[in-house]
Each structure stands twice: as C-alpha cells, then as structure tokens.
Phi, psi and omega in degrees: 000114184255141181285138177250000180276169177292131181295151176282176002283152171249147185230137177263131178304150179290342178194179181287158172243142178296340181268320186238016180081221182248101192275150167238123187237150174264191180308139177074005175087011177297131182289126175260310180207161174225118177280136179290135181215140179235134174300156182309320186292348179271002184263152173305148179300336184280353174281120184288160175299324181291320178295318177296314178299320178295319178299311175305319178296316178298319173300317179297318179296317181295320176299317176301318180295314178302314179299332185273354185307312177300322180292320183294315175303312182297321179297319184291316176301320179293318176297318182293334185258353183283145175223140173064234184299325184299332184301320180300313178294323176300317176299321174300317178295322180295317180297325176291321176294322179296314181300320178297316186288320184280332177098171188290343184270003185260000000 
C-alpha cells in the first residue's frame, strides 16, 4: 500500500496570515490546507473577545490535527504491524503523533 498524499512532515502555522488564512504546509512549503480565519474587526460587535479567542484557539487546534495526519497514519500503521517487543516502540510513535495533534498544552 503506497501513500498518495503529500509526504510528511506537515506543519501548522503558529498563527494566521492575512493573505492565506491559517496555513498547513508540507515539506518545502507545499500547501496542504488553509483554515478559514477572520481578523477580529470582521466580526459583529456583539461577539465577545472571549468568544473570538475561543474561535482562534479552535482553529489552531484544527490546524495541529490536520498537520499531524501523516504522523497519525504512520503511528497506526506501526501499531498494526508490530509484534512483541516492537509493540512498545510502536506505542511510542503513537504517543508522539497524538502529542503533535493535541499540541503542547495537552
């Protein structure tokens, strides 16, 4: 089974860009996805700062999850093919992929 997706690693930007939204890129800067993001001033006045901050945090989390996709796939493949002592190593690969998906605060 050969992968047809853009090879990893994928990275989510630390924050949005006014030009492309909130980008997720592969090796060499190849665009994988761009999450929709709007600057604070584009929201209705009744949207609280707390609600806007929660939206920005959610978009960042979505970007990390998308960027972790190749790592998560590799981790699952590793777990599925592991036997005996290899299983411990496969769990380590899985934990690293989960950490990448969830971010540093988890």
